[in-house]
Backbone as CSV, one residue per row, in Angstrom:
resi,resn,N_x,N_y,N_z,CA_x,CA_y,CA_z,C_x,C_y,C_z
1,MET,105.210,108.953,148.940,105.199,108.227,149.638,105.186,107.046,148.941
2,LEU,106.314,105.927,149.415,106.283,104.618,149.119,105.870,103.919,150.442
3,LEU,105.174,102.766,150.076,104.895,101.716,151.338,105.589,100.580,151.096
4,VAL,106.473,100.073,151.772,106.989,98.596,151.322,106.427,97.613,152.556
5,LEU,106.134,96.215,152.346,105.659,95.485,153.147,107.099,94.438,153.483
6,LEU,107.440,94.217,154.801,108.453,93.399,154.989,107.784,92.117,155.583
7,ALA,108.158,91.246,155.348,107.830,89.802,155.694,108.669,89.343,156.817
8,SER,108.571,88.395,157.862,109.567,87.891,158.727,108.637,86.472,158.840
9,THR,109.602,85.627,159.244,108.818,84.289,159.493,108.608,84.206,160.731
10,ALA,108.851,84.782,161.520,108.659,84.911,163.007,107.438,86.030,163.396
11,ALA,107.257,86.950,162.807,106.470,87.904,162.780,105.202,88.267,161.713
12,PRO,104.282,88.768,161.955,103.129,89.127,160.998,103.680,90.003,159.895
13,LEU,103.333,90.425,159.307,103.569,91.390,157.728,103.298,92.733,158.536
14,VAL,104.314,93.372,158.124,104.436,94.761,159.024,104.436,95.698,157.866
15,ALA,103.891,96.835,157.906,103.674,98.105,156.743,104.800,99.029,157.409
16,VAL,105.998,99.489,156.608,106.911,100.599,156.842,106.782,101.247,155.460
17,ALA,106.702,102.627,156.095,106.958,103.813,155.119,108.151,104.426,154.975
18,GLN,108.443,104.632,153.903,109.558,105.349,153.580,109.414,106.125,152.265
19,THR,110.095,107.645,152.335,109.968,108.283,151.389,110.938,108.134,149.946
20,ALA,110.229,108.118,149.093,110.275,108.082,147.608,111.685,108.873,147.157
21,PRO,112.629,108.533,146.685,113.899,109.539,146.289,113.032,110.827,145.533
22,LYS,113.250,111.926,145.410,112.762,113.168,144.989,113.389,112.892,143.394
23,THR,112.697,113.260,142.699,112.898,113.277,141.333,112.495,114.765,140.847
24,PRO,113.584,115.437,140.030,113.103,116.956,139.654,112.049,116.689,138.710
25,PRO,111.292,117.964,139.024,109.736,118.125,138.075,110.338,118.213,136.595
26,VAL,109.378,117.268,135.505,109.767,117.176,133.990,109.561,118.468,133.649
27,ASP,110.653,118.913,132.753,110.277,120.354,132.283,109.612,120.000,130.583
28,ARG,108.340,120.256,130.465,107.859,119.600,129.220,108.625,120.160,127.918
29,LYS,109.541,121.467,128.030,110.439,121.637,127.080,111.286,120.580,126.561
30,ASP,111.899,119.790,127.935,112.786,118.511,127.747,112.486,117.456,126.864
31,LEU,110.953,117.323,126.799,110.555,116.260,126.201,110.749,116.123,124.635
32,VAL,111.214,115.088,124.247,111.224,114.871,122.787,110.242,114.968,121.916
33,LYS,109.989,115.519,121.267,108.517,115.193,120.326,108.837,114.146,119.321
34,LEU,108.428,112.912,119.025,109.056,112.125,117.860,107.888,112.692,116.858
35,PRO,108.737,112.542,115.666,108.164,113.556,114.226,107.218,112.373,113.806
36,LYS,106.039,112.976,113.306,105.270,111.746,112.693,105.164,112.271,111.138
37,PRO,105.022,111.179,110.473,105.067,111.404,108.806,103.788,112.501,108.408
38,THR,102.813,112.712,109.151,101.823,113.996,108.831,102.538,115.373,109.154
39,ASP,103.789,115.156,109.956,104.104,116.822,110.302,105.045,116.977,109.031
40,LEU,105.204,116.189,108.008,105.925,116.505,106.946,104.773,116.497,105.352
41,LYS,103.770,116.564,105.783,102.749,116.447,104.935,102.837,118.067,104.036
42,PRO,102.773,118.236,102.794,102.979,119.587,102.234,101.805,120.429,102.735
43,THR,101.569,121.525,102.820,100.809,122.448,103.312,100.852,123.784,102.769
44,GLY,100.153,124.405,102.649,100.460,126.070,102.210,99.878,126.066,100.758
45,PRO,100.512,127.326,100.503,100.638,127.732,99.065,101.430,127.274,98.191
46,VAL,101.480,127.020,96.993,102.107,126.333,96.017,102.518,127.328,95.250
47,THR,103.814,127.084,94.790,104.447,128.306,93.928,104.908,127.545,92.903
48,LEU,104.601,127.831,91.943,105.326,127.627,90.234,105.785,128.646,89.700
49,THR,106.744,128.482,89.331,108.076,129.049,88.500,108.553,128.470,87.222
50,SER,108.584,129.122,86.018,109.282,128.560,84.560,109.177,129.611,83.863
51,ASP,110.085,129.185,82.620,110.299,130.043,81.813,109.243,130.639,80.893
52,LYS,108.270,129.606,80.585,106.938,130.011,79.845,105.846,129.123,80.198
53,ALA,104.528,129.781,80.254,103.535,129.074,80.689,102.554,129.129,79.794
54,GLU,101.302,128.269,79.896,100.238,128.636,78.725,99.127,127.618,79.351
55,LEU,98.144,128.536,79.529,96.692,127.820,80.079,95.869,127.097,78.838
56,VAL,95.766,125.949,79.297,95.282,124.986,78.229,93.993,124.845,78.082
57,GLN,93.283,125.029,79.434,91.568,125.006,79.917,91.432,125.447,81.238
58,GLY,90.208,125.844,81.680,90.097,126.343,82.817,90.767,125.665,84.134
59,ASN,91.082,124.585,84.167,91.804,124.337,85.121,93.067,123.666,85.003
60,SER,93.929,123.863,83.600,94.737,123.069,83.205,95.858,124.229,82.781
61,ALA,97.110,123.594,82.903,98.269,124.421,82.104,99.401,123.569,82.207
62,VAL,100.226,124.231,81.284,101.547,123.828,80.775,102.814,124.623,80.865
63,TYR,103.722,124.055,81.883,104.861,125.253,82.285,106.054,124.412,81.555
64,THR,106.884,125.341,80.897,107.964,124.784,80.081,109.219,125.426,80.448
65,GLY,110.215,124.971,80.651,111.862,125.783,80.810,111.939,125.802,82.331
66,ASN,113.193,125.173,82.981,113.250,125.316,84.149,112.243,125.676,85.229
67,VAL,111.073,124.482,85.239,110.025,124.597,85.931,110.308,123.960,87.669
68,VAL,109.720,124.878,88.603,110.041,124.483,89.769,108.566,124.397,90.199
69,LEU,107.853,123.480,91.036,106.868,123.643,91.563,107.328,123.328,93.220
70,SER,106.471,124.319,94.275,107.383,123.971,95.381,106.114,124.402,96.251
71,SER,106.264,123.798,97.838,105.479,124.037,98.662,106.155,124.325,100.081
72,ASP,105.800,124.257,101.208,106.582,124.219,102.465,107.723,122.908,102.652
73,THR,107.237,122.114,101.946,108.227,120.831,102.448,108.671,120.047,101.616
74,LEU,107.644,120.334,99.923,108.196,119.498,98.630,108.432,120.464,97.922
75,LYS,109.377,119.822,96.884,109.838,120.867,95.597,109.860,119.809,94.431
76,LEU,109.251,120.001,93.825,109.080,119.431,92.560,109.999,120.031,91.015
77,GLU,111.047,119.661,90.156,111.439,119.946,89.324,111.687,119.434,87.822
78,GLY,111.392,120.061,87.138,111.655,119.411,85.526,111.564,120.677,84.305
79,ASP,111.684,119.851,83.434,111.755,120.728,81.976,110.430,121.409,81.518
80,ARG,109.299,120.212,82.382,108.029,120.512,81.597,107.050,120.000,82.842
81,VAL,106.020,120.658,82.978,104.938,120.325,84.125,103.761,120.845,83.528
82,GLU,102.706,119.733,83.515,101.271,119.660,83.177,100.501,119.569,84.333
83,LEU,99.983,120.598,84.989,99.104,120.871,86.191,97.726,120.777,85.745
84,LYS,97.058,120.009,86.724,95.427,120.036,86.472,94.889,120.194,88.158
85,GLN,94.549,121.642,88.044,93.880,121.868,89.536,92.360,121.494,89.820
86,TYR,92.323,121.290,91.037,90.921,120.860,91.613,90.752,121.957,92.727
87,ALA,89.426,121.369,92.975,88.830,122.443,94.273,89.962,122.119,95.476
88,GLY,89.765,123.221,96.302,90.585,122.921,97.543,92.256,123.036,97.261
89,GLY,92.483,123.591,96.342,93.719,123.859,95.769,94.729,122.824,95.638
90,GLN,93.931,121.421,95.428,94.453,120.262,95.315,94.887,120.490,93.680
91,TYR,95.579,119.415,93.300,96.539,119.336,92.140,96.925,117.831,91.612
92,GLU,97.220,117.803,90.414,97.828,116.607,89.560,98.928,117.466,88.734
93,ALA,99.954,116.924,89.162,101.232,117.289,88.146,102.097,116.194,87.378
94,LYS,102.332,116.352,86.100,102.868,115.540,85.479,103.938,116.095,85.232
95,ILE,105.579,115.914,85.779,106.838,116.362,85.592,107.900,115.741,84.854
96,THR,108.048,116.152,83.555,109.060,115.425,82.712,110.566,115.997,82.851
97,GLY,111.611,115.353,82.524,113.116,116.037,82.567,113.791,114.989,82.191
98,GLY,115.078,115.835,81.928,116.401,114.990,81.880,117.247,114.961,83.159
99,PRO,117.041,114.472,84.453,115.888,114.304,84.729,114.846,115.056,85.468
100,ALA,113.750,114.613,85.843,112.675,115.408,86.753,113.293,115.400,88.231
101,LYS,113.048,116.309,88.989,113.709,115.864,90.534,112.398,116.329,91.164
102,MET,112.525,115.646,92.773,111.891,115.682,93.744,112.743,115.831,94.902
103,ASN,112.196,116.959,96.061,112.928,116.868,97.167,111.739,117.084,98.272
104,HIS,112.167,116.252,99.369,111.118,116.500,100.615,112.056,116.614,101.727
105,ALA,111.668,117.609,102.391,112.327,117.853,103.383,112.321,116.998,104.829
106,GLY,113.105,116.607,105.751,113.032,116.051,106.692,112.966,116.603,107.861
107,ASN,112.899,116.048,109.041,112.710,116.746,110.435,113.485,116.005,111.534
108,GLY,114.206,115.407,111.086,115.059,114.198,112.233,115.531,112.758,111.843
109,ALA,115.978,112.024,112.525,116.696,110.669,112.201,115.389,109.866,111.819
110,ASP,114.067,110.091,112.678,112.991,109.422,112.149,112.360,109.636,110.595
111,ASN,112.315,110.724,110.130,111.823,111.464,109.141,113.086,112.129,108.137
112,PRO,114.082,111.168,107.645,115.195,111.944,106.933,114.693,112.721,105.755
113,PRO,115.388,113.326,105.244,115.047,113.935,103.888,114.861,112.862,102.820
114,VAL,114.248,113.244,101.945,113.896,112.253,100.659,114.206,113.036,99.448
115,SER,114.889,112.440,98.560,115.002,113.308,97.102,115.032,112.083,96.172
116,ALA,114.385,112.503,94.989,114.058,111.478,94.078,114.418,112.300,92.672
117,ARG,114.635,111.259,91.728,114.841,111.509,90.271,114.034,110.553,89.420
118,ALA,113.836,110.736,88.032,113.210,109.606,87.061,112.925,110.780,85.947
119,LYS,112.572,109.912,84.928,112.341,110.655,83.542,110.930,111.456,83.747
120,THR,109.982,111.010,84.722,108.732,111.431,84.674,108.175,110.943,86.582
121,LEU,107.688,112.279,86.618,107.082,112.196,88.154,105.999,112.630,87.875
122,ASN,104.659,111.814,88.207,103.315,112.325,88.465,103.117,112.153,90.095
123,TYR,102.327,113.564,90.352,102.270,113.874,91.930,100.806,114.340,91.806
124,ASP,99.985,113.659,92.676,98.631,113.977,93.042,98.683,114.328,94.441
125,SER,98.470,115.670,94.710,98.140,116.048,96.131,97.079,115.491,96.838
126,ARG,96.164,115.111,96.113,95.326,114.771,96.639,95.290,113.297,97.506
127,SER,96.157,112.272,96.939,96.447,111.388,97.650,97.838,111.395,98.345
128,GLY,98.668,112.302,97.721,100.074,112.446,98.293,100.812,111.630,97.868
129,VAL,101.006,110.957,96.630,101.470,109.847,95.882,102.179,110.372,94.785
130,LEU,103.387,110.156,94.866,104.247,110.405,93.449,104.832,109.018,92.877
131,ASP,104.450,109.294,91.736,104.935,108.020,90.786,106.301,108.560,90.029
132,LEU,107.488,107.762,90.201,108.516,107.983,89.364,108.495,106.902,88.470
133,ILE,108.700,107.336,87.639,108.526,106.158,86.291,109.806,106.440,85.258
134,SER,110.745,105.226,85.024,111.648,105.419,83.731,112.854,105.556,84.603
135,ASP,113.694,104.844,85.234,114.903,105.297,85.441,115.108,105.955,87.013
136,ALA,113.969,105.485,87.836,113.859,106.043,89.499,114.892,105.516,90.242
137,TYR,114.941,106.992,90.816,116.241,106.625,91.920,115.795,107.311,93.172
138,VAL,115.465,106.795,94.341,115.155,107.601,95.469,116.421,107.312,96.695
139,MET,116.456,108.479,97.425,117.624,108.593,98.358,116.644,108.750,99.683
140,ARG,116.630,108.125,100.825,115.940,108.505,101.917,116.872,108.418,102.885
141,GLY,117.501,109.553,103.223,118.499,109.886,104.157,119.927,109.521,103.573
142,ASN,120.485,108.469,104.206,121.649,108.015,103.158,121.626,106.488,102.282
143,ASP,119.907,106.037,102.615,119.987,104.525,101.825,119.100,105.178,100.398
144,GLU,119.677,104.316,99.571,119.224,104.509,98.156,118.332,103.230,97.642
145,ILE,117.715,103.942,97.023,116.770,102.714,95.913,116.569,102.952,94.995
146,THR,116.892,102.046,93.646,116.881,102.426,92.262,115.658,101.248,91.575
147,GLY,114.986,101.379,90.792,114.326,100.488,89.750,113.752,101.144,88.913
148,ASP,112.895,100.257,87.946,112.244,100.998,86.714,111.095,101.966,87.381
149,THR,110.490,101.713,88.462,109.363,102.405,88.668,109.355,102.431,90.284
150,ILE,109.013,103.681,90.659,108.926,103.820,92.470,107.824,104.540,92.461
151,LYS,106.984,104.330,93.708,106.023,105.040,94.342,106.344,105.140,95.510
152,TYR,106.159,106.630,95.793,106.709,107.275,97.170,105.275,107.858,97.658
153,ASP,104.661,107.559,98.759,103.714,108.319,99.441,104.202,109.226,100.268
154,VAL,104.037,110.368,99.911,104.808,111.700,100.331,104.163,111.810,101.959
155,ASN,102.492,111.513,102.041,102.536,111.788,103.327,102.795,110.606,104.483
156,GLN,103.128,109.315,104.090,103.275,108.472,104.920,104.779,107.887,104.928
157,ARG,105.099,108.509,104.053,107.146,108.375,103.942,107.199,106.946,103.336
158,ARG,106.375,106.664,102.880,106.401,105.065,102.516,107.187,105.018,100.765
159,ILE,107.669,104.074,100.517,108.377,104.075,99.326,108.306,102.269,99.028
160,GLN,107.720,102.282,97.527,107.633,100.885,96.986,108.218,100.802,95.481
161,ALA,109.061,100.075,95.256,109.638,100.122,94.224,109.557,98.784,93.299
162,SER,109.534,98.955,91.917,109.418,97.671,90.901,110.685,97.792,89.862
163,GLY,111.081,96.446,89.843,112.236,96.128,88.756,111.959,96.632,87.086
164,GLY,110.363,96.492,86.783,110.046,96.257,85.602,110.440,95.034,84.773
165,THR,109.987,94.871,83.803,110.321,93.883,82.717,111.809,93.088,83.108
166,GLY,111.530,92.161,83.439,113.107,91.049,83.678,114.119,92.129,84.572
167,GLY,113.805,93.159,84.857,114.928,94.268,86.109,114.245,93.808,87.382
168,GLN,115.404,94.107,88.026,115.390,94.312,89.567,115.211,95.476,90.361
169,VAL,114.892,95.828,91.308,115.237,96.531,92.642,116.551,96.580,93.369
170,LYS,117.150,97.709,93.189,118.443,97.615,94.036,118.147,98.560,95.317
171,ILE,118.571,98.484,96.380,118.496,99.028,97.443,119.760,98.388,98.296
172,ILE,120.193,99.908,98.814,121.726,99.963,99.718,121.226,101.031,100.611
173,LEU,121.277,100.103,101.720,120.931,100.502,103.084,122.414,100.714,104.128
174,GLN,122.618,102.038,104.243,123.582,102.243,104.896,123.631,101.927,106.532
175,PRO,124.786,101.672,107.265,124.839,101.318,108.807,124.799,102.656,109.291
176,SER,124.133,102.547,110.318,123.418,103.915,111.582,124.970,104.164,111.764
177,SER,125.178,105.622,111.927,126.317,106.122,112.239,126.529,105.933,113.895
178,SER,125.843,105.432,114.542,125.725,105.161,116.166,126.408,103.901,116.245
179,GLU,125.989,102.778,115.227,126.982,101.814,115.441,128.101,101.106,114.754
180,PRO,128.977,100.908,115.331,130.547,100.813,114.654,130.543,99.599,113.638
181,ALA,131.305,99.883,112.587,131.164,98.765,111.533,131.456,97.784,111.675
182,ALA,130.749,96.563,111.321,131.784,95.355,111.434,132.982,95.084,110.767
183,PRO,133.916,94.635,111.388,135.059,94.235,110.414,134.975,93.159,109.331
184,VAL,135.175,93.446,108.518,135.614,92.544,107.296,136.826,91.975,107.102
185,ALA,136.230,90.527,106.942,137.249,89.506,106.666,137.788,89.300,105.361
186,ALA,139.320,89.560,104.851,139.446,89.193,103.690,139.185,88.049,103.229
187,PRO,138.807,87.783,102.028,138.321,86.579,101.271,139.473,85.553,101.279
188,GLY,139.284,84.356,101.883,139.811,83.207,101.750,140.087,83.180,103.356
189,ALA,140.094,84.221,104.188,140.693,84.475,105.612,140.081,83.472,106.381
190,ALA,140.785,82.861,107.454,140.183,81.795,108.418,139.691,82.965,109.329
191,PRO,138.274,82.390,109.620,137.353,83.069,110.719,138.101,82.938,112.052
């Protein structure tokens, strides 16, 4: 019930009751759950495959040849992986290759898939940070970032890039597909 107050210069304020328009009940299934960065934090078991494996010390190993380290949302690939394991299933991995690669699943427009490559990838599952070293490249959705080094926080989906000595970072942002592209005037054309 909606209560509306009517005012008149000749009469005192009068309260008039009106029925509010009926709105259909909200079906909880229709509500869109916005994705959170933590929705894509790698969880569960980690699988490692390679052509060869060598146990170096109690908690360290070296894997060579077509190495793939994967979990539910994160996949790392390279020619060689040096792996150090910690308590609670945590680990550090140094992946090298020509190039080493990473794929991180997405779950919608707010969290698009992220892929990356560099000569060396250093990933620490405890912090969720992946360092891309030398000829680093990241593609987030359709946007591209290149630099000498790039730091990718897997849990926060945050990217920081550095051009290195005398180099620059290059970022290419693609227009949203929902926005029409602005017309481009030919060089020297009158506006």
